C-alpha positions in Angstrom: 103.9 57.2 89.9 100.6 56.4 90.0 98.9 53.5 88.6 97.0 55.7 86.0 100.0 57.5 85.2 102.1 54.4 84.5 98.8 53.4 82.5 98.8 56.1 80.6 102.7 56.0 79.8 102.6 52.5 78.9 99.6 52.6 76.4 101.7 55.6 74.5 104.8 53.2 74.2 102.4 50.2 73.4 100.4 52.4 70.9 103.4 53.1 69.3 104.9 49.6 68.9 101.6 47.9 68.3 100.7 50.4 64.9 104.9 50.1 64.0 104.1 46.2 63.9 101.1 46.1 61.9 102.6 48.6 59.4 105.7 46.5 58.7 104.1 43.1 59.0 100.8 43.6 57.3 101.6 45.3 53.8 99.1 47.7 52.4 99.3 46.4 48.8 97.9 42.8 49.6 94.6 44.2 51.2 94.3 47.5 51.0 90.8 47.8 52.7 91.6 45.0 54.9 94.5 46.1 56.4 92.7 49.6 57.3 90.3 47.6 58.8 92.7 46.1 61.2 94.4 49.0 61.9 91.2 50.7 62.6 90.4 48.1 65.3 93.1 48.0 67.2 93.9 51.7 67.4 90.8 53.0 68.2 91.5 53.7 71.8 91.5 50.6 73.7 92.5 50.8 77.7 95.5 47.9 77.0 94.9 46.4 80.3 96.0 42.8 79.2 99.3 43.6 77.3 99.8 46.0 80.4 99.3 43.2 82.9 101.8 41.0 81.0 104.2 44.2 81.1 103.6 44.8 84.8 104.1 40.6 85.4 107.5 40.9 83.3 108.7 44.0 85.5 108.0 41.5 88.8 109.5 38.5 87.4 112.5 40.7 86.4 112.2 39.8 82.5 113.2 42.3 79.8 109.8 43.7 79.0 110.8 43.9 75.2 111.0 40.2 75.3 107.0 39.7 76.5 106.5 42.5 73.8 105.2 40.1 71.1 103.1 38.5 73.4 101.6 41.2 74.5 100.7 42.3 70.7 99.1 39.1 70.0 97.3 39.5 73.4 95.8 43.0 72.4 95.4 41.5 68.7 93.2 38.5 70.0 91.2 41.0 72.6 90.8 43.3 69.4 88.9 40.7 67.0 86.7 39.3 69.2 85.2 42.7 70.2 85.3 42.9 66.2 83.1 39.8 66.0 80.8 40.8 69.5 79.6 44.0 67.5 78.4 42.4 64.8 74.9 41.9 64.3 74.9 38.8 64.8 76.1 38.6 68.1 75.6 41.9 70.3 75.0 44.3 67.3 76.8 47.2 68.7 77.5 50.8 66.9 79.8 52.1 69.1 83.0 50.8 70.5 85.4 53.0 72.4 83.5 55.9 71.0 83.7 55.5 67.5 81.9 53.4 65.0 82.1 49.4 65.5 84.4 48.3 62.8 80.9 46.9 60.4 80.0 50.5 61.3 82.4 51.7 59.7 83.3 49.3 56.8 81.0 46.5 56.3 80.0 43.2 58.0 82.2 41.4 55.6 85.2 43.3 56.6 84.5 43.8 59.9 84.6 39.1 60.0 87.7 39.4 57.8 89.7 41.9 59.9 88.8 39.9 63.2 90.2 36.5 61.6 93.0 38.0 60.3 93.9 39.9 63.7 93.6 36.4 65.1 95.7 34.8 62.9 98.2 37.6 62.9 98.6 36.9 66.6 99.8 33.2 66.1 102.0 34.4 63.6 103.7 37.4 66.2 104.0 34.2 68.8 105.9 31.6 66.2 108.4 34.6 65.2 109.2 35.6 68.7 113.1 36.1 69.3 112.7 33.6 72.6 113.3 30.1 73.1 111.4 26.9 71.1 110.1 25.7 74.5 108.3 29.4 75.4 106.9 30.0 72.0 105.0 26.6 72.2 103.9 27.3 75.1 102.8 30.8 74.2 100.9 29.6 71.4 99.4 26.6 74.0 98.3 29.3 76.2 96.9 31.8 74.1 94.7 28.9 71.9 93.4 27.5 75.3 92.7 31.5 76.8 90.8 32.3 73.2 89.1 29.2 71.9 86.4 26.7 72.9 87.9 26.0 76.0 88.2 30.3 77.2 87.0 33.2 75.5 85.0 31.6 72.9 83.4 29.2 74.8 82.2 32.3 77.1 80.7 34.3 74.2 78.9 31.5 73.0 77.6 31.3 76.8 76.7 35.0 77.1 74.9 34.5 74.1 73.0 31.9 75.5 71.3 33.4 78.5 70.2 36.0 77.0 66.4 36.5 77.8 67.0 34.0 80.5 67.4 33.6 83.6 71.2 32.1 85.1 72.2 31.6 88.8 75.5 33.0 90.1 77.5 30.1 89.8 76.5 29.9 86.1 77.0 33.6 85.4 80.9 33.4 87.1 81.5 30.0 84.5 80.5 32.4 81.7 82.6 35.5 82.7 85.2 33.4 83.9 85.5 32.2 80.2 84.6 35.0 78.3 86.5 37.8 80.1 88.8 36.2 82.7 90.6 33.9 80.1 92.7 36.5 78.7 93.4 38.2 81.3 94.6 35.0 83.2 96.5 34.8 79.5 98.2 38.1 80.1 99.8 36.1 83.2 100.4 32.8 81.7 102.4 34.4 79.0 104.4 36.2 81.7 105.2 33.0 84.0 106.3 31.1 80.6 108.4 33.5 79.7 110.3 32.7 82.7 110.8 28.4 82.7 112.2 28.5 86.0 109.4 29.7 87.8 108.3 27.2 90.3 104.8 25.8 89.2 102.8 26.7 92.6 103.9 30.5 92.2 102.8 30.3 88.5 99.1 28.6 90.0 99.0 31.7 92.6 99.8 34.1 89.8 97.1 32.7 87.4 94.3 32.4 90.2 95.0 36.1 91.1 94.9 36.9 87.5 91.1 34.6 87.3 90.1 36.6 90.6 90.5 40.1 89.0 89.1 39.0 85.5 85.9 38.4 88.0 86.2 41.6 89.5 86.4 43.6 86.5 83.5 41.9 85.1 81.6 42.3 88.3 82.6 46.2 87.7 81.6 46.3 84.3 78.3 45.0 84.7 77.8 47.8 87.6 79.2 50.6 85.4 76.8 49.4 82.6 74.0 51.0 85.3 76.2 53.7 87.0 78.2 55.1 84.0 77.1 56.9 80.9 77.7 56.0 77.6 80.1 59.1 76.9 82.2 57.2 79.6 82.0 54.0 79.1 82.9 54.5 75.0 79.9 51.9 74.1 76.0 52.0 75.1 75.2 52.2 78.8 72.6 49.7 79.1 73.4 47.4 76.7 73.0 44.4 79.0 69.6 45.4 79.9 68.8 45.8 76.4 69.8 42.3 75.2 68.3 41.1 78.6 71.5 39.6 80.2 71.9 38.6 83.5 74.3 40.6 85.6 75.9 40.8 89.0 73.4 43.7 90.0 70.7 42.1 88.5 71.2 38.7 90.8 72.8 40.5 93.6 71.3 43.9 93.8 73.6 47.3 92.9 75.3 47.1 96.5 75.4 42.9 96.4 77.0 43.8 93.6 79.7 46.0 94.9 80.2 44.1 97.8 81.4 41.3 95.9 83.2 42.9 93.9 85.4 43.9 97.0 85.4 40.7 98.4 87.2 39.4 94.8 89.3 41.9 95.2 90.7 40.8 98.5 91.0 37.3 97.6 92.8 38.1 94.2 95.1 39.9 97.0 95.5 37.3 99.2 96.6 35.0 96.5 100.1 37.1 95.4 100.9 38.9 98.9 103.5 35.6 100.2 105.3 35.3 97.1 108.7 36.4 96.9 108.6 39.0 94.6 107.7 42.3 94.7 104.1 42.5 94.0 102.8 45.8 94.9 101.9 47.1 91.5 100.2 44.0 90.9 98.0 44.5 94.0 97.7 48.6 92.5 97.0 47.1 89.1 94.0 45.0 90.4 93.1 48.3 92.8 93.0 49.9 89.4 90.4 47.4 88.0 87.7 47.4 90.7 88.0 51.6 90.9 87.9 52.5 87.3 84.9 54.0 86.4 84.9 53.7 82.3 
């Protein structure tokens, strides 16, 4: 089965589990509009790359994929909340997300803020209630909070906003994207590794370094697609980086240079896991998928 076909099969199953979880655990009678906004934000066609990476890691490590499902749903809730807030007028001010009106356009700004807040806290509720050992759940909460907060995604978003209308160098740009984009991809790997307590520390480090590098490759490809793709394919406004006068890899390296950089990072990612005593082929295929995607 191709990586695209495997991802599409996973998306169907995961979307069903995600919808069932939210509908069961977020009763509409409490705050109907807020529940609708939350469901809208997580159900509007995301690629599910982060939960899919948890799924692939669980298979690689011979872990029951159902046992890591709460972590996968929690991670997607964190990712979705971040997109809801990123799209707000105070930040990126985008009207489209995944080809549909953004949450604050479909509802209103106040509801969008609350929907993001509620998705974030719901993620940790899922981890706390997971049917796993206390140690694993504690490690899950630590991993996700670090990855999503000041030392991860939120810190990266802040640096990204500060970098608008400024020239940043390559090191600064990699720091921004390592936090903003790479942190949650690394979290996917770390959450799966935490579900296997007997995994050697040096093996965990190699898996996590792999994730950091594919996170960087993902962002470089994102910058390239902002130039080479279309709004219809991207599901969000093409050229938005230029609109916000952001520093990007093509701006710093040129389009060909950015493409070469993405390939170098991809190869470095593969080197991290090629000698591990696990069947890592699906992870390598995932990395290939990241670097070759067109939207």
